[in-house]
C-alpha positions in Angstrom: 0.1 0.1 -0.1 2.0 3.1 -1.1 1.8 6.2 1.2 -0.4 8.9 0.8 1.6 11.9 -1.0 0.9 15.3 1.3 0.2 18.1 -0.7 0.3 21.3 1.1 -1.1 24.6 -1.2 0.9 27.8 -0.9 -0.3 30.4 -3.0 -0.8 28.1 -5.9 2.3 26.4 -5.4 2.1 22.6 -3.9 4.7 20.9 -2.0 5.3 17.1 -1.1 6.3 18.0 2.5 6.2 21.2 4.6 10.2 21.1 4.6 9.9 22.0 1.0 7.2 24.5 1.9 9.7 25.9 4.5 12.5 26.1 1.9 10.2 27.6 -0.7 9.7 30.5 1.6 13.3 31.3 2.8 14.5 31.6 -1.0 11.7 33.6 -1.6 12.3 36.1 1.3 15.8 36.6 -0.3 15.3 36.6 -3.5 15.5 40.3 -3.8 19.1 40.2 -2.3 20.0 37.2 -5.4 23.3 38.9 -6.0 24.9 42.1 -7.7 27.1 42.7 -10.4 29.7 45.5 -11.0 30.0 46.5 -14.5 32.3 48.9 -16.4 31.0 51.4 -18.6 33.9 52.6 -20.4 36.1 51.1 -22.5 39.2 53.1 -21.3 42.0 51.7 -19.5 41.5 54.4 -16.4 37.7 53.2 -16.1 39.1 49.6 -16.0 41.5 50.1 -13.7 39.0 51.9 -11.0 36.6 49.0 -11.6 39.2 46.4 -10.9 40.1 48.3 -7.5 36.7 48.4 -6.4 35.9 44.6 -7.2 39.1 43.3 -5.6 37.7 45.2 -2.4 34.4 43.5 -2.8 35.7 40.0 -3.6 33.4 40.1 -6.6 34.6 39.5 -10.2 33.9 42.3 -12.8 30.8 42.2 -14.9 31.2 40.4 -18.2 30.0 43.3 -20.9 31.5 45.0 -24.2 31.7 48.6 -24.6 33.0 49.9 -28.2 32.6 52.5 -30.4 31.0 51.4 -34.1 33.1 52.6 -37.5 30.1 55.2 -37.5 31.1 56.4 -33.9 27.9 54.6 -32.6 28.0 53.0 -29.0 27.4 49.4 -28.8 27.1 47.9 -25.6 26.8 43.8 -25.1 25.9 42.4 -21.8 27.6 39.0 -21.7 26.0 37.2 -18.5 22.6 37.6 -16.9 21.5 39.9 -14.7 18.0 39.4 -14.0 16.8 40.4 -10.6 20.0 41.7 -9.7 21.2 44.8 -8.3 23.8 46.5 -10.8 26.2 49.0 -10.4 27.6 51.0 -13.4 31.1 52.2 -12.8 31.9 55.4 -15.0 34.5 57.9 -15.1 34.6 61.1 -17.4 37.4 61.1 -19.6 38.3 64.1 -22.3 35.5 62.7 -24.4 32.8 63.6 -22.2 29.8 63.2 -24.7 30.8 59.7 -25.1 30.9 58.5 -22.2 27.5 59.8 -21.4 26.3 57.8 -24.0 27.9 54.9 -22.8 26.5 55.2 -19.6 22.9 55.7 -21.3 22.9 52.7 -23.7 24.5 50.4 -20.8 21.9 51.5 -18.3 18.8 50.9 -21.1 20.2 47.7 -21.9 20.4 46.3 -18.1 16.8 47.9 -17.7 15.7 45.7 -20.6 17.5 42.9 -19.2 15.3 42.9 -16.3 17.8 43.7 -13.9 16.2 44.7 -10.1 17.9 48.1 -9.4 20.7 50.1 -11.8 22.9 52.1 -9.7 25.2 54.4 -11.4 29.1 54.9 -9.6 29.7 58.3 -11.3 32.8 59.5 -9.2 32.6 63.1 -11.5 29.3 64.0 -12.3 29.3 65.7 -16.1 28.2 68.9 -16.8 27.6 70.2 -13.0 29.4 73.5 -13.9 26.1 74.1 -15.8 23.7 74.1 -13.1 22.8 77.6 -13.4 21.0 79.8 -16.0 23.4 81.8 -18.0 21.9 84.5 -20.4 19.8 82.0 -22.9 21.4 78.9 -22.7 19.7 76.1 -20.5 20.5 74.2 -17.1 22.3 70.9 -18.6 22.7 69.5 -15.5 19.0 69.0 -15.1 18.7 67.7 -18.7 21.1 65.1 -17.6 19.5 63.9 -14.7 16.3 63.3 -16.7 18.0 61.4 -19.4 19.8 59.3 -16.7 16.5 58.5 -14.9 14.7 57.7 -18.3 17.4 55.6 -19.3 16.7 53.5 -16.3 18.9 54.2 -13.4 17.4 53.8 -9.5 20.5 55.2 -7.8 23.4 57.3 -8.1 26.7 57.5 -6.2 28.9 60.2 -7.0 31.5 62.5 -5.3 31.9 66.1 -4.5 29.2 67.6 -6.7 30.1 71.4 -7.8 26.9 72.4 -6.2 25.2 70.2 -3.3 21.7 71.6 -4.6 22.0 69.3 -7.8 20.9 66.4 -5.7 17.4 68.1 -6.4 17.6 67.7 -10.1 17.4 63.9 -9.6 14.0 61.9 -8.9 15.9 59.1 -7.3 18.0 59.1 -4.3 21.8 60.3 -5.0 24.6 59.6 -2.5 27.3 62.6 -2.7 30.1 61.0 -1.0 33.0 63.3 0.1 36.8 63.2 -0.5 38.0 65.5 2.2 39.1 62.4 4.7 41.5 61.2 2.1 43.0 64.8 1.2 43.2 65.4 4.8 44.9 62.1 5.8 47.2 63.2 2.5 47.9 66.6 4.3 48.7 64.8 7.3 51.0 62.1 6.3 52.6 63.6 3.0 52.8 67.1 3.6 56.3 67.9 5.7 55.8 70.2 8.4 52.2 70.5 8.0 51.5 72.2 11.1 53.4 75.4 10.0 50.6 75.2 7.1 47.8 77.5 6.4 44.7 76.7 4.5 44.0 79.2 1.6 40.3 79.8 -0.1 41.5 81.1 -3.9 38.4 83.3 -3.9 35.3 84.0 -1.1 32.9 81.8 -2.7 35.2 79.0 -1.5 35.9 80.2 1.9 33.3 77.8 3.4 35.2 74.9 2.2 38.7 75.9 3.2 37.6 76.8 6.6 36.3 72.9 7.3 39.8 72.0 6.0 41.4 74.7 8.9 39.0 73.4 11.4 39.7 69.8 11.2 43.5 70.3 10.7 43.4 73.1 13.2 45.1 75.4 11.0 44.9 79.1 9.8 42.7 80.5 7.5 43.4 83.0 4.7 41.0 84.2 1.8 42.2 85.7 -1.4 39.9 88.7 -2.8 39.8 90.3 -6.0 41.5 87.8 -8.2 41.8 88.8 -12.1 39.7 86.5 -13.6 35.7 87.2 -14.0 33.8 84.8 -11.6 30.7 83.0 -12.2 28.6 85.8 -10.2 30.0 88.3 -12.8 28.9 86.9 -16.0 25.9 88.4 -17.7 22.7 86.6 -16.7 19.9 88.4 -18.8 18.9 90.8 -15.9 20.5 94.0 -18.1 18.1 93.1 -21.1 17.0 94.1 -23.5 19.3 97.1 -23.6 17.7 100.5 -22.8 16.7 102.6 -25.9 16.0 106.4 -25.9 12.5 107.8 -25.8 10.7 108.5 -28.9 8.6 111.4 -29.7 5.0 110.8 -30.4 1.6 110.7 -28.7 1.8 108.8 -25.2 -1.2 106.5 -26.3 0.7 105.3 -28.8 3.6 103.8 -26.9 4.3 100.5 -27.1 5.7 97.8 -24.7 9.6 97.3 -23.8 11.5 95.5 -26.3 13.1 95.7 -29.5 12.7 98.7 -31.6 10.4 99.7 -29.1 10.1 102.9 -26.5 9.6 102.2 -22.7 6.3 103.4 -21.3 6.3 106.8 -20.1 7.1 107.6 -17.0 9.1 104.6 -16.3 12.7 105.0 -15.1 14.7 101.8 -13.9 17.3 102.4 -11.4 20.9 102.7 -12.9 23.0 99.9 -12.3 26.3 100.8 -11.1 29.0 98.5 -13.1 31.2 96.1 -10.8 34.8 97.1 -10.5 37.4 94.4 -8.9 39.6 95.8 -5.9 43.4 95.0 -6.4 44.2 91.2 -5.3 44.7 91.1 -1.7 45.0 88.3 0.8 43.3 88.4 4.0 45.4 86.2 6.5 49.0 86.1 7.2 50.9 83.7 4.7 54.5 85.0 5.2 57.0 81.6 6.1 54.3 79.3 6.1 52.7 76.3 3.7 50.1 77.8 1.7 47.5 75.1 0.8 44.8 75.9 -1.8 41.6 73.9 -1.5 38.6 73.6 -4.2 36.6 71.2 -5.7 37.7 70.8 -9.1 41.1 71.7 -10.8 40.2 72.4 -14.5 41.9 75.5 -16.0 44.6 76.1 -14.1 44.9 79.9 -14.5 43.7 81.0 -11.6 45.5 78.6 -9.1 48.7 79.6 -11.0 48.0 83.1 -10.5 46.9 82.5 -6.7 50.4 80.7 -6.4 52.5 83.8 -7.3 50.5 86.2 -5.3 50.9 83.8 -2.3 54.7 83.3 -3.0 55.0 87.1 -3.2 53.2 87.3 0.5 56.0 85.1 1.7 54.5 81.5 1.1 57.5 78.9 0.7 55.6 76.2 -0.5 52.5 76.1 -2.3 50.0 72.8 -2.2 46.7 72.9 -4.4 44.3 69.9 -3.3 40.6 69.5 -4.8 38.8 66.4 -5.7 38.3 66.4 -9.3 41.3 66.8 -11.6 40.1 67.5 -15.1 43.3 69.4 -15.8 42.3 70.5 -19.3 44.3 72.3 -22.0 47.7 73.2 -21.3 47.5 72.8 -17.6 50.3 70.4 -16.8 52.6 72.8 -18.5 51.3 75.5 -16.7 51.5 73.6 -13.4 55.2 72.8 -14.2 56.2 76.2 -15.0 54.3 77.9 -11.9 55.1 78.3 -8.5 52.8 75.4 -7.4 54.9 72.4 -5.9 52.2 69.8 -5.8 48.5 69.5 -7.1 47.1 66.8 -5.3 43.7 65.1 -6.9 41.8 61.8 -6.8 41.6 59.2 -9.5 37.7 60.5 -9.9 38.5 61.6 -13.4 41.6 59.8 -15.3 44.8 61.7 -15.5 47.1 59.6 -16.5 48.5 61.4 -19.4 48.5 64.4 -17.3 50.9 62.9 -14.9 53.4 61.9 -17.2 53.3 65.4 -18.3 54.0 67.0 -15.1 55.2 65.2 -11.9 53.9 67.6 -9.7 50.6 66.1 -10.0 49.6 63.3 -7.3 46.9 61.2 -7.1 45.0 59.9 -4.1 42.7 56.7 -4.5 39.1 56.9 -3.1 38.2 53.4 -4.3 37.8 52.3 -0.8 34.7 54.4 0.2 32.9 53.9 -3.4 33.4 50.2 -2.9 32.0 50.4 0.9 29.0 52.6 -0.8 28.1 49.6 -3.3 28.5 47.0 -0.2 26.2 49.2 1.9 23.3 49.7 -0.7 23.2 46.7 -2.0 22.8 45.0 1.4 20.1 47.8 2.6 22.7 49.2 5.6 23.0 52.9 6.3 25.0 55.1 4.7 25.6 57.1 7.8 29.1 55.6 8.5 30.5 57.2 5.3 29.6 60.6 6.5 31.1 60.5 10.0 32.4 64.1 10.7 31.0 65.4 7.1 29.8 68.6 7.3 27.7 70.4 4.6 30.7 72.6 3.6 33.1 69.8 2.7 
């Protein structure tokens, strides 16, 4: 006489025993944490190197994908493994060809979305177009456009570092973790700058004073602020508030006056207050830098003319060593040559942006590795852990 088979119904699924049902429930509870994959969205060697550093710290293998440019310059992405139901992290650094890197990220995110990935998290250490986050004349806020494009492509989360303006996080419709590189740069100052106790933190413009103050308070050093730099700052750029240009009143019947505009006269009796032109004062340094090590801190080193000019002024004021500390080393144009010929002793940046070629041209450029914090952020997001640990002693001004 054969044993009667026990069928345990559970949401339209039948099991031969209660043990099988328990196993099913356990696997069902953990289906959301089935695994994760880390992909490199850039075909450049620098992005692949950063991705390998991160995956080595995580103890996982780099995802199998091919990213390349076809002969007609179209971007092609091929995902060579299953990603269904998994958390996918796409690491993308931004080389000189910014627009190609953006297309690689968008195409890979959309390919993973159509492959039924559960979550798609972009790891973008330097967020491109972050300088274009304000309206200028009749332009556009390109950073907001890029945020909308990433959301449309399928990204559900972003990990980035030191956004140019922290308000950029409000452009996104999904979570953004804006990590900070200041702990790594502070550690470099303490370990690699000889006699750093005799240093002073310098803000090359009043707009950078808050960041410099944060560094100075942590290192317990003095603070100096430069005012009256020669180049035009963003606040001095025309933003359309003075257009259209004023025109002389035309003679005619007051009832025939047209609204203010091109080839039109203003309304009678309307006199706008005259705006006084801004005149920059002579360059001054608020703070004593004589006989000190001057450390200029900022978030981006792109066109280095203003840093070179600041270094010359600090040298004239008596600083005997000058360092430049920044998170993102874009180092565009002739930056390596200008740094090599300047009074700057070292330019210290992180590996958020590829700059290997610039380092070969200028030995003054040093690199700090930040793959550790990126790997920890990936691990915590996948496991659903708090990110507060990564922001210990971090202030809004960092």
